[in-house]
C-alpha positions as CSV (number, residue, x, y, z in Angstrom):
1,M,37.7,-8.3,46.7
2,K,33.7,-8.8,46.0
3,Q,33.1,-9.4,41.8
4,K,31.5,-6.6,40.3
5,R,28.4,-7.7,38.6
6,T,26.3,-6.5,35.6
7,A,22.4,-6.3,35.5
8,I,21.5,-8.0,32.3
9,P,17.9,-7.6,30.6
10,S,17.0,-11.2,30.1
11,A,18.2,-14.3,31.7
12,P,21.0,-16.5,30.2
13,T,20.2,-19.9,28.6
14,I,22.3,-23.0,29.9
15,E,22.9,-25.3,27.1
16,I,24.0,-28.7,28.3
17,S,26.2,-31.2,25.6
18,K,24.4,-34.7,25.4
19,G,27.0,-37.3,25.9
20,T,29.8,-34.8,27.6
21,K,30.5,-33.4,30.8
22,A,30.0,-29.8,29.3
23,L,27.3,-27.0,29.8
24,Y,27.7,-23.4,28.2
25,L,26.0,-20.4,30.3
26,R,25.1,-18.2,27.5
27,F,24.4,-14.2,28.1
28,S,24.3,-13.4,24.5
29,H,24.8,-14.6,20.8
30,A,27.0,-11.7,20.3
31,K,30.3,-12.9,18.4
32,V,33.5,-14.2,20.6
33,E,36.3,-11.9,20.4
34,R,38.6,-13.5,23.0
35,T,38.4,-16.4,25.4
36,D,40.3,-17.3,28.9
37,S,40.8,-20.2,30.3
38,R,41.4,-21.6,33.7
39,I,41.7,-25.2,34.8
40,D,41.0,-26.3,38.5
41,E,43.4,-29.4,38.2
42,K,41.7,-30.4,42.0
43,A,38.4,-31.0,40.2
44,G,39.4,-31.8,36.9
45,T,37.3,-29.0,35.3
46,I,38.1,-26.1,32.5
47,F,36.4,-22.9,32.9
48,A,36.6,-20.7,29.2
49,V,35.1,-17.3,29.2
50,D,34.0,-15.6,26.0
51,F,34.0,-11.8,25.5
52,D,32.5,-9.7,22.5
53,K,34.2,-6.8,20.9
54,N,33.3,-4.6,24.1
55,N,34.9,-7.0,26.8
56,K,31.4,-7.9,27.6
57,I,30.6,-11.8,28.7
58,V,29.2,-13.8,25.8
59,G,29.3,-17.2,28.2
60,I,31.2,-19.2,29.9
61,E,32.0,-23.1,29.1
62,V,32.5,-25.5,32.0
63,V,34.2,-29.1,31.0
64,G,34.5,-31.8,33.4
65,A,32.0,-31.2,36.2
66,D,29.8,-34.3,37.0
67,E,27.6,-31.4,39.2
68,I,28.4,-27.5,39.4
69,S,26.3,-24.6,41.1
70,I,26.0,-21.1,39.6
71,K,28.0,-20.1,43.0
72,S,30.8,-22.7,42.1
73,I,30.8,-20.8,38.7
74,R,30.7,-17.5,40.2
75,E,33.7,-18.3,42.4
76,Q,36.1,-20.0,40.1
77,V,35.5,-17.3,36.9
78,P,37.6,-14.3,37.8
79,V,35.2,-12.0,36.3
80,G,31.8,-10.1,37.2
81,I,29.3,-13.0,36.1
82,P,26.0,-10.6,35.1
83,D,23.3,-10.8,37.7
84,F,20.3,-12.6,36.7
85,D,16.7,-14.3,38.0
86,P,17.3,-18.3,37.7
87,S,13.5,-18.6,37.6
88,E,14.0,-17.5,34.0
89,T,16.7,-19.5,32.9
90,R,16.3,-21.6,30.1
91,I,18.0,-25.2,29.7
92,R,18.9,-26.4,26.4
93,M,20.3,-29.8,25.7
94,Q,22.3,-30.1,22.6
95,E,23.4,-32.8,20.1
96,H,27.0,-31.5,19.4
97,Q,30.0,-30.6,21.3
98,L,29.8,-27.0,22.7
99,A,33.3,-25.9,21.9
100,E,34.9,-25.6,18.4
101,A,38.6,-27.4,18.3
102,V,40.7,-24.2,17.7
């Protein structure tokens, strides 16, 4: 079954954590109300999808991947990732760890 995708007005930001194998594909700065996670045990990669109060994607965290494509993230995450123009996507290095310990 094909994933339903929603258009967003601007491209996301890819936040890469220095010193760790983690990135966050940020679609908005809305408050996170819920997080769904899954582990790809074969690849040793964790995918965590953050949602806001309206059940829209805030962002997707990927931990443990040496290399990954947006296509691979779309295949691994069981929700509709908004369509965006990759040429407008910003990439930002972060000094700190992306995920906060719960």
